[in-house]
PyMOL Python script that loads the backbone (N, CA, C, O; Angstrom):
from pymol import cmd

cmd.read_pdbstr("""\
ATOM      1  N   UNK A   1      17.290 -37.174 -23.736  1.00  0.00           N
ATOM      2  CA  UNK A   1      16.722 -37.367 -22.803  1.00  0.00           C
ATOM      3  C   UNK A   1      15.720 -37.641 -22.917  1.00  0.00           C
ATOM      4  O   UNK A   1      15.209 -37.325 -23.991  1.00  0.00           O
ATOM      5  N   UNK A   2      14.730 -38.483 -21.752  1.00  0.00           N
ATOM      6  CA  UNK A   2      13.224 -38.577 -22.630  1.00  0.00           C
ATOM      7  C   UNK A   2      12.499 -37.212 -22.533  1.00  0.00           C
ATOM      8  O   UNK A   2      12.663 -35.992 -22.513  1.00  0.00           O
ATOM      9  N   UNK A   3      11.262 -38.575 -22.466  1.00  0.00           N
ATOM     10  CA  UNK A   3       9.477 -37.376 -23.265  1.00  0.00           C
ATOM     11  C   UNK A   3       9.416 -36.604 -21.673  1.00  0.00           C
ATOM     12  O   UNK A   3       9.166 -35.410 -21.506  1.00  0.00           O
ATOM     13  N   UNK A   4       9.775 -37.821 -20.341  1.00  0.00           N
ATOM     14  CA  UNK A   4       9.347 -37.279 -19.069  1.00  0.00           C
ATOM     15  C   UNK A   4      10.101 -35.859 -18.887  1.00  0.00           C
ATOM     16  O   UNK A   4       9.747 -34.713 -18.612  1.00  0.00           O
ATOM     17  N   UNK A   5      11.241 -36.471 -19.161  1.00  0.00           N
ATOM     18  CA  UNK A   5      12.111 -34.803 -19.110  1.00  0.00           C
ATOM     19  C   UNK A   5      11.935 -33.682 -19.548  1.00  0.00           C
ATOM     20  O   UNK A   5      11.732 -32.636 -18.931  1.00  0.00           O
ATOM     21  N   UNK A   6      12.023 -33.911 -20.856  1.00  0.00           N
ATOM     22  CA  UNK A   6      11.500 -32.691 -21.957  1.00  0.00           C
ATOM     23  C   UNK A   6      10.284 -31.973 -21.207  1.00  0.00           C
ATOM     24  O   UNK A   6      10.170 -30.794 -20.875  1.00  0.00           O
ATOM     25  N   UNK A   7       9.245 -33.257 -21.014  1.00  0.00           N
ATOM     26  CA  UNK A   7       7.669 -31.981 -20.576  1.00  0.00           C
ATOM     27  C   UNK A   7       8.225 -31.757 -19.121  1.00  0.00           C
ATOM     28  O   UNK A   7       8.357 -30.563 -19.389  1.00  0.00           O
ATOM     29  N   UNK A   8       8.572 -31.815 -18.105  1.00  0.00           N
ATOM     30  CA  UNK A   8       9.041 -31.523 -17.228  1.00  0.00           C
ATOM     31  C   UNK A   8      10.119 -29.533 -17.249  1.00  0.00           C
ATOM     32  O   UNK A   8       9.749 -28.391 -16.978  1.00  0.00           O
ATOM     33  N   UNK A   9      10.897 -29.884 -17.523  1.00  0.00           N
ATOM     34  CA  UNK A   9      11.202 -28.635 -18.333  1.00  0.00           C
ATOM     35  C   UNK A   9      10.743 -27.794 -18.972  1.00  0.00           C
ATOM     36  O   UNK A   9      10.817 -26.581 -18.771  1.00  0.00           O
ATOM     37  N   UNK A  10      10.054 -28.524 -20.076  1.00  0.00           N
ATOM     38  CA  UNK A  10       8.710 -27.492 -20.287  1.00  0.00           C
ATOM     39  C   UNK A  10       8.129 -26.074 -19.228  1.00  0.00           C
ATOM     40  O   UNK A  10       8.149 -24.851 -19.362  1.00  0.00           O
ATOM     41  N   UNK A  11       7.518 -27.247 -17.914  1.00  0.00           N
ATOM     42  CA  UNK A  11       7.192 -26.537 -16.753  1.00  0.00           C
ATOM     43  C   UNK A  11       8.024 -25.338 -16.541  1.00  0.00           C
ATOM     44  O   UNK A  11       7.842 -24.132 -16.704  1.00  0.00           O
ATOM     45  N   UNK A  12       9.426 -26.397 -15.939  1.00  0.00           N
ATOM     46  CA  UNK A  12      10.072 -25.282 -15.880  1.00  0.00           C
ATOM     47  C   UNK A  12       9.885 -24.122 -15.988  1.00  0.00           C
ATOM     48  O   UNK A  12       9.660 -23.283 -15.116  1.00  0.00           O
ATOM     49  N   UNK A  13      10.027 -23.959 -17.770  1.00  0.00           N
ATOM     50  CA  UNK A  13      10.264 -23.246 -17.846  1.00  0.00           C
ATOM     51  C   UNK A  13       8.999 -22.376 -18.371  1.00  0.00           C
ATOM     52  O   UNK A  13       9.309 -21.406 -19.063  1.00  0.00           O
ATOM     53  N   UNK A  14       7.781 -22.562 -18.165  1.00  0.00           N
ATOM     54  CA  UNK A  14       6.668 -22.016 -18.428  1.00  0.00           C
ATOM     55  C   UNK A  14       6.655 -20.850 -16.719  1.00  0.00           C
ATOM     56  O   UNK A  14       6.440 -19.654 -16.523  1.00  0.00           O
ATOM     57  N   UNK A  15       6.837 -21.455 -16.258  1.00  0.00           N
ATOM     58  CA  UNK A  15       6.883 -21.217 -14.032  1.00  0.00           C
ATOM     59  C   UNK A  15       7.857 -19.881 -14.254  1.00  0.00           C
ATOM     60  O   UNK A  15       7.425 -18.729 -14.224  1.00  0.00           O
ATOM     61  N   UNK A  16       8.986 -20.176 -14.439  1.00  0.00           N
ATOM     62  CA  UNK A  16       9.839 -19.345 -14.703  1.00  0.00           C
ATOM     63  C   UNK A  16       9.113 -18.217 -15.503  1.00  0.00           C
ATOM     64  O   UNK A  16       9.041 -17.162 -14.873  1.00  0.00           O
ATOM     65  N   UNK A  17       8.541 -18.204 -16.791  1.00  0.00           N
ATOM     66  CA  UNK A  17       7.888 -16.807 -17.559  1.00  0.00           C
ATOM     67  C   UNK A  17       6.713 -16.765 -16.343  1.00  0.00           C
ATOM     68  O   UNK A  17       6.240 -15.637 -16.484  1.00  0.00           O
ATOM     69  N   UNK A  18       5.898 -17.499 -15.065  1.00  0.00           N
ATOM     70  CA  UNK A  18       4.981 -17.205 -15.096  1.00  0.00           C
ATOM     71  C   UNK A  18       5.584 -16.040 -13.683  1.00  0.00           C
ATOM     72  O   UNK A  18       4.994 -15.049 -13.254  1.00  0.00           O
ATOM     73  N   UNK A  19       6.719 -16.522 -13.299  1.00  0.00           N
ATOM     74  CA  UNK A  19       6.933 -15.879 -12.077  1.00  0.00           C
ATOM     75  C   UNK A  19       7.976 -14.415 -12.704  1.00  0.00           C
ATOM     76  O   UNK A  19       8.444 -13.524 -11.996  1.00  0.00           O
ATOM     77  N   UNK A  20       8.106 -14.549 -14.116  1.00  0.00           N
ATOM     78  CA  UNK A  20       9.056 -13.366 -14.131  1.00  0.00           C
ATOM     79  C   UNK A  20       8.227 -12.459 -14.261  1.00  0.00           C
ATOM     80  O   UNK A  20       8.621 -11.353 -13.890  1.00  0.00           O
ATOM     81  N   UNK A  21       6.422 -12.572 -14.966  1.00  0.00           N
ATOM     82  CA  UNK A  21       5.524 -11.975 -14.550  1.00  0.00           C
ATOM     83  C   UNK A  21       5.486 -10.898 -13.565  1.00  0.00           C
ATOM     84  O   UNK A  21       5.603  -9.678 -13.678  1.00  0.00           O
ATOM     85  N   UNK A  22       5.258 -11.801 -12.401  1.00  0.00           N
ATOM     86  CA  UNK A  22       4.503 -11.809 -11.391  1.00  0.00           C
ATOM     87  C   UNK A  22       5.497 -10.888 -10.441  1.00  0.00           C
ATOM     88  O   UNK A  22       5.065  -9.926  -9.806  1.00  0.00           O
ATOM     89  N   UNK A  23       6.985 -11.333 -10.423  1.00  0.00           N
ATOM     90  CA  UNK A  23       8.233 -10.144  -9.668  1.00  0.00           C
ATOM     91  C   UNK A  23       8.654 -10.264 -10.237  1.00  0.00           C
ATOM     92  O   UNK A  23       8.824 -11.483 -10.208  1.00  0.00           O
ATOM     93  N   UNK A  24       9.797  -9.418 -12.035  1.00  0.00           N
ATOM     94  CA  UNK A  24      10.268  -8.354 -12.384  1.00  0.00           C
ATOM     95  C   UNK A  24      11.283 -10.026 -12.649  1.00  0.00           C
ATOM     96  O   UNK A  24      11.223 -11.119 -12.087  1.00  0.00           O
ATOM     97  N   UNK A  25      12.232  -9.422 -13.891  1.00  0.00           N
ATOM     98  CA  UNK A  25      13.260 -10.117 -13.677  1.00  0.00           C
ATOM     99  C   UNK A  25      14.360 -10.406 -12.852  1.00  0.00           C
ATOM    100  O   UNK A  25      14.900  -9.823 -11.912  1.00  0.00           O
ATOM    101  N   UNK A  26      14.646 -12.006 -13.766  1.00  0.00           N
ATOM    102  CA  UNK A  26      15.188 -12.887 -12.567  1.00  0.00           C
ATOM    103  C   UNK A  26      16.359 -11.961 -11.252  1.00  0.00           C
ATOM    104  O   UNK A  26      16.576 -11.828 -10.048  1.00  0.00           O
ATOM    105  N   UNK A  27      16.801 -11.537 -12.626  1.00  0.00           N
ATOM    106  CA  UNK A  27      18.723 -10.908 -11.855  1.00  0.00           C
ATOM    107  C   UNK A  27      17.892  -9.278 -10.562  1.00  0.00           C
ATOM    108  O   UNK A  27      18.309  -8.888  -9.471  1.00  0.00           O
ATOM    109  N   UNK A  28      16.893  -8.874 -11.247  1.00  0.00           N
ATOM    110  CA  UNK A  28      16.373  -7.894 -10.019  1.00  0.00           C
ATOM    111  C   UNK A  28      16.187  -8.543  -8.851  1.00  0.00           C
ATOM    112  O   UNK A  28      16.741  -8.305  -7.778  1.00  0.00           O
ATOM    113  N   UNK A  29      15.080  -9.688  -9.194  1.00  0.00           N
ATOM    114  CA  UNK A  29      14.409 -10.359  -8.027  1.00  0.00           C
ATOM    115  C   UNK A  29      15.544 -10.746  -7.457  1.00  0.00           C
ATOM    116  O   UNK A  29      15.768  -9.988  -6.513  1.00  0.00           O
ATOM    117  N   UNK A  30      16.299 -11.485  -7.558  1.00  0.00           N
ATOM    118  CA  UNK A  30      16.999 -12.264  -6.704  1.00  0.00           C
ATOM    119  C   UNK A  30      18.342 -11.064  -5.982  1.00  0.00           C
ATOM    120  O   UNK A  30      19.005 -11.325  -4.979  1.00  0.00           O
ATOM    121  N   UNK A  31      18.468  -9.712  -6.853  1.00  0.00           N
ATOM    122  CA  UNK A  31      19.389  -8.882  -6.507  1.00  0.00           C
ATOM    123  C   UNK A  31      18.652  -8.126  -5.164  1.00  0.00           C
ATOM    124  O   UNK A  31      19.336  -7.861  -4.176  1.00  0.00           O
ATOM    125  N   UNK A  32      16.863  -7.728  -5.230  1.00  0.00           N
ATOM    126  CA  UNK A  32      16.476  -7.504  -4.067  1.00  0.00           C
ATOM    127  C   UNK A  32      16.447  -8.325  -3.161  1.00  0.00           C
ATOM    128  O   UNK A  32      15.787  -8.120  -2.142  1.00  0.00           O
ATOM    129  N   UNK A  33      16.855  -8.951  -3.273  1.00  0.00           N
ATOM    130  CA  UNK A  33      16.730 -10.664  -2.038  1.00  0.00           C
ATOM    131  C   UNK A  33      18.287 -10.760  -1.499  1.00  0.00           C
ATOM    132  O   UNK A  33      18.639 -11.007  -0.346  1.00  0.00           O
ATOM    133  N   UNK A  34      18.878 -10.574  -2.309  1.00  0.00           N
ATOM    134  CA  UNK A  34      20.146 -10.187  -2.125  1.00  0.00           C
ATOM    135  C   UNK A  34      20.253  -8.886  -0.851  1.00  0.00           C
ATOM    136  O   UNK A  34      20.436  -9.036   0.357  1.00  0.00           O
ATOM    137  N   UNK A  35      20.081  -7.737  -1.559  1.00  0.00           N
ATOM    138  CA  UNK A  35      19.691  -6.859  -0.384  1.00  0.00           C
ATOM    139  C   UNK A  35      19.138  -6.928   0.919  1.00  0.00           C
ATOM    140  O   UNK A  35      19.605  -6.681   2.031  1.00  0.00           O
ATOM    141  N   UNK A  36      17.779  -7.413   0.429  1.00  0.00           N
ATOM    142  CA  UNK A  36      16.909  -7.509   1.908  1.00  0.00           C
ATOM    143  C   UNK A  36      18.056  -8.484   3.020  1.00  0.00           C
ATOM    144  O   UNK A  36      18.265  -8.389   4.230  1.00  0.00           O
ATOM    145  N   UNK A  37      18.601  -9.363   2.009  1.00  0.00           N
ATOM    146  CA  UNK A  37      19.106 -10.594   3.343  1.00  0.00           C
ATOM    147  C   UNK A  37      20.269 -10.444   4.090  1.00  0.00           C
ATOM    148  O   UNK A  37      20.526 -10.920   5.195  1.00  0.00           O
ATOM    149  N   UNK A  38      21.457  -9.196   2.830  1.00  0.00           N
ATOM    150  CA  UNK A  38      22.767  -8.084   3.492  1.00  0.00           C
ATOM    151  C   UNK A  38      21.597  -7.060   4.674  1.00  0.00           C
ATOM    152  O   UNK A  38      21.992  -6.800   5.810  1.00  0.00           O
ATOM    153  N   UNK A  39      20.699  -6.755   4.358  1.00  0.00           N
ATOM    154  CA  UNK A  39      20.294  -5.752   5.276  1.00  0.00           C
ATOM    155  C   UNK A  39      20.136  -6.993   6.651  1.00  0.00           C
ATOM    156  O   UNK A  39      20.953  -6.934   7.570  1.00  0.00           O
ATOM    157  N   UNK A  40      19.419  -7.690   6.658  1.00  0.00           N
ATOM    158  CA  UNK A  40      19.159  -8.330   7.949  1.00  0.00           C
ATOM    159  C   UNK A  40      19.540  -8.521   9.045  1.00  0.00           C
ATOM    160  O   UNK A  40      19.226  -8.328  10.220  1.00  0.00           O
ATOM    161  N   UNK A  41      21.024  -9.358   7.850  1.00  0.00           N
ATOM    162  CA  UNK A  41      21.750 -10.919   8.701  1.00  0.00           C
ATOM    163  C   UNK A  41      23.488  -9.172   8.849  1.00  0.00           C
ATOM    164  O   UNK A  41      24.345  -9.201   9.732  1.00  0.00           O
ATOM    165  N   UNK A  42      23.443  -8.507   8.199  1.00  0.00           N
ATOM    166  CA  UNK A  42      24.287  -7.725   8.467  1.00  0.00           C
ATOM    167  C   UNK A  42      25.674  -7.871   8.948  1.00  0.00           C
ATOM    168  O   UNK A  42      26.666  -7.999   8.230  1.00  0.00           O
ATOM    169  N   UNK A  43      25.651  -7.849   9.846  1.00  0.00           N
ATOM    170  CA  UNK A  43      26.998  -7.689  10.627  1.00  0.00           C
ATOM    171  C   UNK A  43      27.856  -9.362  10.867  1.00  0.00           C
ATOM    172  O   UNK A  43      29.003  -9.743  11.100  1.00  0.00           O
ATOM    173  N   UNK A  44      26.045 -10.200  10.567  1.00  0.00           N
ATOM    174  CA  UNK A  44      26.467 -11.492  10.943  1.00  0.00           C
ATOM    175  C   UNK A  44      27.607 -12.200   9.941  1.00  0.00           C
ATOM    176  O   UNK A  44      28.290 -13.223   9.974  1.00  0.00           O
ATOM    177  N   UNK A  45      27.418 -11.055   9.018  1.00  0.00           N
ATOM    178  CA  UNK A  45      28.380 -11.827   7.395  1.00  0.00           C
ATOM    179  C   UNK A  45      29.408 -11.685   7.166  1.00  0.00           C
ATOM    180  O   UNK A  45      29.545 -10.474   6.994  1.00  0.00           O
ATOM    181  N   UNK A  46      30.513 -12.273   7.008  1.00  0.00           N
ATOM    182  CA  UNK A  46      31.959 -11.763   6.731  1.00  0.00           C
ATOM    183  C   UNK A  46      32.128 -11.380   5.021  1.00  0.00           C
ATOM    184  O   UNK A  46      33.108 -10.893   4.456  1.00  0.00           O
ATOM    185  N   UNK A  47      31.079 -11.706   4.563  1.00  0.00           N
ATOM    186  CA  UNK A  47      30.615 -11.130   3.347  1.00  0.00           C
ATOM    187  C   UNK A  47      29.225 -10.761   2.673  1.00  0.00           C
ATOM    188  O   UNK A  47      28.208 -11.342   3.050  1.00  0.00           O
ATOM    189  N   UNK A  48      29.188  -9.942   1.830  1.00  0.00           N
ATOM    190  CA  UNK A  48      27.168  -9.755   1.141  1.00  0.00           C
ATOM    191  C   UNK A  48      27.015 -10.778   1.006  1.00  0.00           C
ATOM    192  O   UNK A  48      28.049 -11.441   0.923  1.00  0.00           O
ATOM    193  N   UNK A  49      25.845 -11.439   0.913  1.00  0.00           N
ATOM    194  CA  UNK A  49      25.279 -12.390  -0.412  1.00  0.00           C
ATOM    195  C   UNK A  49      25.032 -12.153  -1.732  1.00  0.00           C
ATOM    196  O   UNK A  49      25.149 -10.930  -1.808  1.00  0.00           O
ATOM    197  N   UNK A  50      24.846 -12.437  -2.485  1.00  0.00           N
ATOM    198  CA  UNK A  50      25.350 -12.163  -4.405  1.00  0.00           C
ATOM    199  C   UNK A  50      23.488 -12.828  -4.676  1.00  0.00           C
ATOM    200  O   UNK A  50      22.825 -13.633  -4.022  1.00  0.00           O
ATOM    201  N   UNK A  51      23.260 -12.250  -5.581  1.00  0.00           N
ATOM    202  CA  UNK A  51      22.051 -12.685  -5.923  1.00  0.00           C
ATOM    203  C   UNK A  51      21.840 -14.638  -6.199  1.00  0.00           C
ATOM    204  O   UNK A  51      20.854 -15.376  -6.193  1.00  0.00           O
ATOM    205  N   UNK A  52      23.504 -14.894  -6.441  1.00  0.00           N
ATOM    206  CA  UNK A  52      23.761 -17.001  -6.730  1.00  0.00           C
ATOM    207  C   UNK A  52      23.523 -16.762  -5.549  1.00  0.00           C
ATOM    208  O   UNK A  52      22.295 -16.744  -5.474  1.00  0.00           O
ATOM    209  N   UNK A  53      24.178 -16.459  -4.038  1.00  0.00           N
ATOM    210  CA  UNK A  53      24.370 -17.208  -3.062  1.00  0.00           C
ATOM    211  C   UNK A  53      22.564 -17.604  -3.227  1.00  0.00           C
ATOM    212  O   UNK A  53      22.106 -18.719  -3.473  1.00  0.00           O
ATOM    213  N   UNK A  54      21.806 -16.367  -3.014  1.00  0.00           N
ATOM    214  CA  UNK A  54      20.190 -16.396  -2.625  1.00  0.00           C
ATOM    215  C   UNK A  54      19.183 -17.503  -3.526  1.00  0.00           C
ATOM    216  O   UNK A  54      17.996 -17.786  -3.364  1.00  0.00           O
ATOM    217  N   UNK A  55      20.334 -18.064  -4.681  1.00  0.00           N
ATOM    218  CA  UNK A  55      19.928 -19.350  -5.531  1.00  0.00           C
ATOM    219  C   UNK A  55      20.011 -20.387  -4.948  1.00  0.00           C
ATOM    220  O   UNK A  55      19.062 -21.168  -4.887  1.00  0.00           O
ATOM    221  N   UNK A  56      21.118 -20.601  -4.421  1.00  0.00           N
ATOM    222  CA  UNK A  56      21.811 -21.444  -3.298  1.00  0.00           C
ATOM    223  C   UNK A  56      20.934 -21.635  -1.844  1.00  0.00           C
ATOM    224  O   UNK A  56      20.940 -22.493  -0.961  1.00  0.00           O
ATOM    225  N   UNK A  57      20.591 -21.065  -1.948  1.00  0.00           N
ATOM    226  CA  UNK A  57      20.249 -21.297  -0.217  1.00  0.00           C
ATOM    227  C   UNK A  57      19.009 -21.196  -0.659  1.00  0.00           C
ATOM    228  O   UNK A  57      18.407 -21.632   0.322  1.00  0.00           O
ATOM    229  N   UNK A  58      17.865 -20.823  -1.758  1.00  0.00           N
ATOM    230  CA  UNK A  58      16.280 -21.318  -2.020  1.00  0.00           C
ATOM    231  C   UNK A  58      17.201 -22.928  -2.600  1.00  0.00           C
ATOM    232  O   UNK A  58      17.750 -23.763  -1.880  1.00  0.00           O
ATOM    233  N   UNK A  59      17.139 -22.920  -3.420  1.00  0.00           N
ATOM    234  CA  UNK A  59      18.080 -24.799  -3.712  1.00  0.00           C
ATOM    235  C   UNK A  59      17.918 -26.097  -2.246  1.00  0.00           C
ATOM    236  O   UNK A  59      17.497 -27.240  -2.066  1.00  0.00           O
ATOM    237  N   UNK A  60      18.811 -24.556  -1.192  1.00  0.00           N
ATOM    238  CA  UNK A  60      18.785 -25.496   0.005  1.00  0.00           C
ATOM    239  C   UNK A  60      17.580 -26.416   0.556  1.00  0.00           C
ATOM    240  O   UNK A  60      17.382 -27.615   0.756  1.00  0.00           O
ATOM    241  N   UNK A  61      16.760 -24.984   0.716  1.00  0.00           N
ATOM    242  CA  UNK A  61      14.931 -24.545   1.162  1.00  0.00           C
ATOM    243  C   UNK A  61      14.659 -25.627   0.693  1.00  0.00           C
ATOM    244  O   UNK A  61      14.534 -26.676   1.326  1.00  0.00           O
ATOM    245  N   UNK A  62      14.566 -25.498  -0.239  1.00  0.00           N
ATOM    246  CA  UNK A  62      14.428 -26.968  -1.650  1.00  0.00           C
ATOM    247  C   UNK A  62      14.049 -28.488  -0.831  1.00  0.00           C
ATOM    248  O   UNK A  62      13.087 -29.236  -0.654  1.00  0.00           O
ATOM    249  N   UNK A  63      15.251 -28.390  -0.542  1.00  0.00           N
ATOM    250  CA  UNK A  63      16.150 -29.757  -0.130  1.00  0.00           C
ATOM    251  C   UNK A  63      15.702 -29.950   1.249  1.00  0.00           C
ATOM    252  O   UNK A  63      15.098 -31.019   1.333  1.00  0.00           O
ATOM    253  N   UNK A  64      15.750 -29.470   2.102  1.00  0.00           N
ATOM    254  CA  UNK A  64      15.135 -29.373   3.384  1.00  0.00           C
ATOM    255  C   UNK A  64      13.759 -29.640   3.102  1.00  0.00           C
ATOM    256  O   UNK A  64      13.333 -30.732   3.476  1.00  0.00           O
ATOM    257  N   UNK A  65      13.289 -29.169   2.748  1.00  0.00           N
ATOM    258  CA  UNK A  65      11.774 -30.366   1.937  1.00  0.00           C
ATOM    259  C   UNK A  65      12.027 -31.261   1.429  1.00  0.00           C
ATOM    260  O   UNK A  65      11.883 -32.270   2.120  1.00  0.00           O
ATOM    261  N   UNK A  66      12.418 -31.431   0.320  1.00  0.00           N
ATOM    262  CA  UNK A  66      12.601 -32.947  -0.167  1.00  0.00           C
ATOM    263  C   UNK A  66      13.029 -34.185   1.077  1.00  0.00           C
ATOM    264  O   UNK A  66      12.748 -35.381   1.000  1.00  0.00           O
ATOM    265  N   UNK A  67      13.880 -33.407   2.360  1.00  0.00           N
ATOM    266  CA  UNK A  67      14.140 -34.415   3.221  1.00  0.00           C
ATOM    267  C   UNK A  67      13.148 -35.355   4.254  1.00  0.00           C
ATOM    268  O   UNK A  67      13.310 -36.245   5.089  1.00  0.00           O
ATOM    269  N   UNK A  68      12.027 -34.586   3.661  1.00  0.00           N
ATOM    270  CA  UNK A  68      10.601 -35.014   4.011  1.00  0.00           C
ATOM    271  C   UNK A  68       9.929 -36.092   3.583  1.00  0.00           C
ATOM    272  O   UNK A  68       9.467 -37.034   4.226  1.00  0.00           O
ATOM    273  N   UNK A  69       9.914 -35.719   1.717  1.00  0.00           N
ATOM    274  CA  UNK A  69       8.707 -35.891   1.323  1.00  0.00           C
ATOM    275  C   UNK A  69      10.095 -35.889  -0.179  1.00  0.00           C
ATOM    276  O   UNK A  69      10.325 -34.961  -0.954  1.00  0.00           O
ATOM    277  N   UNK A  70      10.752 -37.232  -0.126  1.00  0.00           N
ATOM    278  CA  UNK A  70      11.557 -37.172  -1.701  1.00  0.00           C
ATOM    279  C   UNK A  70      11.184 -37.248  -2.808  1.00  0.00           C
ATOM    280  O   UNK A  70      11.997 -37.293  -3.732  1.00  0.00           O
ATOM    281  N   UNK A  71       9.110 -37.302  -3.126  1.00  0.00           N
ATOM    282  CA  UNK A  71       8.784 -36.692  -4.265  1.00  0.00           C
ATOM    283  C   UNK A  71       7.910 -35.443  -4.862  1.00  0.00           C
ATOM    284  O   UNK A  71       7.342 -35.187  -5.924  1.00  0.00           O
ATOM    285  N   UNK A  72       8.152 -34.691  -3.370  1.00  0.00           N
ATOM    286  CA  UNK A  72       7.042 -33.925  -3.364  1.00  0.00           C
ATOM    287  C   UNK A  72       7.655 -32.761  -5.080  1.00  0.00           C
ATOM    288  O   UNK A  72       8.688 -32.186  -5.423  1.00  0.00           O
ATOM    289  N   UNK A  73       6.676 -32.909  -5.484  1.00  0.00           N
ATOM    290  CA  UNK A  73       6.604 -32.575  -7.615  1.00  0.00           C
ATOM    291  C   UNK A  73       6.736 -31.076  -7.023  1.00  0.00           C
ATOM    292  O   UNK A  73       6.256 -30.462  -7.976  1.00  0.00           O
ATOM    293  N   UNK A  74       7.076 -30.080  -6.067  1.00  0.00           N
ATOM    294  CA  UNK A  74       6.343 -28.566  -6.898  1.00  0.00           C
ATOM    295  C   UNK A  74       7.955 -28.829  -6.282  1.00  0.00           C
ATOM    296  O   UNK A  74       8.672 -28.435  -7.202  1.00  0.00           O
ATOM    297  N   UNK A  75       9.037 -29.413  -4.919  1.00  0.00           N
ATOM    298  CA  UNK A  75      10.383 -28.565  -4.357  1.00  0.00           C
ATOM    299  C   UNK A  75      10.802 -28.711  -5.415  1.00  0.00           C
ATOM    300  O   UNK A  75      11.556 -27.846  -5.859  1.00  0.00           O
ATOM    301  N   UNK A  76      10.403 -30.077  -6.359  1.00  0.00           N
ATOM    302  CA  UNK A  76      11.946 -30.849  -7.190  1.00  0.00           C
ATOM    303  C   UNK A  76      11.591 -29.181  -8.700  1.00  0.00           C
ATOM    304  O   UNK A  76      12.513 -28.744  -9.388  1.00  0.00           O
ATOM    305  N   UNK A  77      10.341 -28.726  -8.780  1.00  0.00           N
ATOM    306  CA  UNK A  77      10.320 -27.793  -9.844  1.00  0.00           C
ATOM    307  C   UNK A  77      11.243 -26.703  -9.492  1.00  0.00           C
ATOM    308  O   UNK A  77      12.161 -26.274 -10.192  1.00  0.00           O
ATOM    309  N   UNK A  78      10.812 -26.220  -8.069  1.00  0.00           N
ATOM    310  CA  UNK A  78      11.237 -25.365  -7.608  1.00  0.00           C
ATOM    311  C   UNK A  78      13.020 -25.226  -8.226  1.00  0.00           C
ATOM    312  O   UNK A  78      13.491 -24.425  -9.032  1.00  0.00           O
ATOM    313  N   UNK A  79      13.966 -26.829  -7.143  1.00  0.00           N
ATOM    314  CA  UNK A  79      14.905 -26.674  -7.294  1.00  0.00           C
ATOM    315  C   UNK A  79      15.677 -26.299  -9.221  1.00  0.00           C
ATOM    316  O   UNK A  79      16.672 -25.759  -9.705  1.00  0.00           O
ATOM    317  N   UNK A  80      14.267 -27.100  -9.763  1.00  0.00           N
ATOM    318  CA  UNK A  80      15.144 -27.001 -11.272  1.00  0.00           C
ATOM    319  C   UNK A  80      15.177 -25.526 -11.892  1.00  0.00           C
ATOM    320  O   UNK A  80      15.994 -25.148 -12.731  1.00  0.00           O
ATOM    321  N   UNK A  81      14.468 -24.995 -11.507  1.00  0.00           N
ATOM    322  CA  UNK A  81      14.108 -23.400 -11.682  1.00  0.00           C
ATOM    323  C   UNK A  81      15.080 -22.321 -10.890  1.00  0.00           C
ATOM    324  O   UNK A  81      15.383 -21.182 -11.244  1.00  0.00           O
ATOM    325  N   UNK A  82      15.463 -23.037  -9.726  1.00  0.00           N
ATOM    326  CA  UNK A  82      16.336 -22.235  -8.786  1.00  0.00           C
ATOM    327  C   UNK A  82      17.477 -22.220  -9.945  1.00  0.00           C
ATOM    328  O   UNK A  82      18.098 -21.167 -10.092  1.00  0.00           O
ATOM    329  N   UNK A  83      17.793 -23.349 -10.787  1.00  0.00           N
ATOM    330  CA  UNK A  83      19.323 -23.661 -11.184  1.00  0.00           C
ATOM    331  C   UNK A  83      19.128 -23.169 -11.921  1.00  0.00           C
ATOM    332  O   UNK A  83      20.196 -22.712 -12.328  1.00  0.00           O
ATOM    333  N   UNK A  84      18.014 -22.736 -12.778  1.00  0.00           N
ATOM    334  CA  UNK A  84      17.724 -21.589 -14.087  1.00  0.00           C
ATOM    335  C   UNK A  84      18.247 -20.753 -13.809  1.00  0.00           C
ATOM    336  O   UNK A  84      19.382 -20.714 -14.284  1.00  0.00           O
ATOM    337  N   UNK A  85      17.750 -19.293 -12.705  1.00  0.00           N
ATOM    338  CA  UNK A  85      17.703 -18.278 -12.234  1.00  0.00           C
ATOM    339  C   UNK A  85      19.329 -18.334 -12.092  1.00  0.00           C
ATOM    340  O   UNK A  85      20.061 -17.543 -12.688  1.00  0.00           O
ATOM    341  N   UNK A  86      19.876 -19.530 -11.093  1.00  0.00           N
ATOM    342  CA  UNK A  86      21.226 -19.144 -10.827  1.00  0.00           C
ATOM    343  C   UNK A  86      22.415 -19.003 -12.196  1.00  0.00           C
ATOM    344  O   UNK A  86      23.118 -18.015 -12.408  1.00  0.00           O
ATOM    345  N   UNK A  87      22.401 -19.717 -12.651  1.00  0.00           N
ATOM    346  CA  UNK A  87      23.416 -19.310 -14.197  1.00  0.00           C
ATOM    347  C   UNK A  87      22.395 -18.482 -14.979  1.00  0.00           C
ATOM    348  O   UNK A  87      22.528 -18.848 -16.147  1.00  0.00           O
ATOM    349  N   UNK A  88      21.515 -17.619 -14.918  1.00  0.00           N
ATOM    350  CA  UNK A  88      21.249 -16.528 -15.491  1.00  0.00           C
ATOM    351  C   UNK A  88      21.925 -15.506 -14.594  1.00  0.00           C
ATOM    352  O   UNK A  88      22.661 -14.837 -15.319  1.00  0.00           O
ATOM    353  N   UNK A  89      22.007 -15.045 -13.190  1.00  0.00           N
ATOM    354  CA  UNK A  89      22.084 -14.611 -12.304  1.00  0.00           C
ATOM    355  C   UNK A  89      24.345 -14.793 -11.813  1.00  0.00           C
ATOM    356  O   UNK A  89      25.177 -14.086 -11.245  1.00  0.00           O
ATOM    357  N   UNK A  90      24.334 -15.763 -12.303  1.00  0.00           N
ATOM    358  CA  UNK A  90      25.907 -15.657 -12.116  1.00  0.00           C
ATOM    359  C   UNK A  90      26.907 -15.188 -13.032  1.00  0.00           C
ATOM    360  O   UNK A  90      28.092 -15.182 -12.701  1.00  0.00           O
TER     361      UNK A  90
END
""", "prot")
cmd.dss("prot")
cmd.show_as("cartoon", "prot")
cmd.util.cbc("prot")
cmd.orient("prot")
């Protein structure tokens, strides 16, 4: 792994720590997100969304933004963070 990639992952790690302090644990936060999405989407869903599903949705959201600007650093950072969270909540 290059030094650039290591530095990037260090920023992802620090960002997750900061967001965890602001929003609570990954599991609790993404469970709340899944609960709210399920309440909002209700009968439109065949199956309730899980916290992992919400991570996938957030990655897709960030990919859609990158389609406009493939070098947008914040979206790339967020995708890496959501992938880490996905790993935690799966």
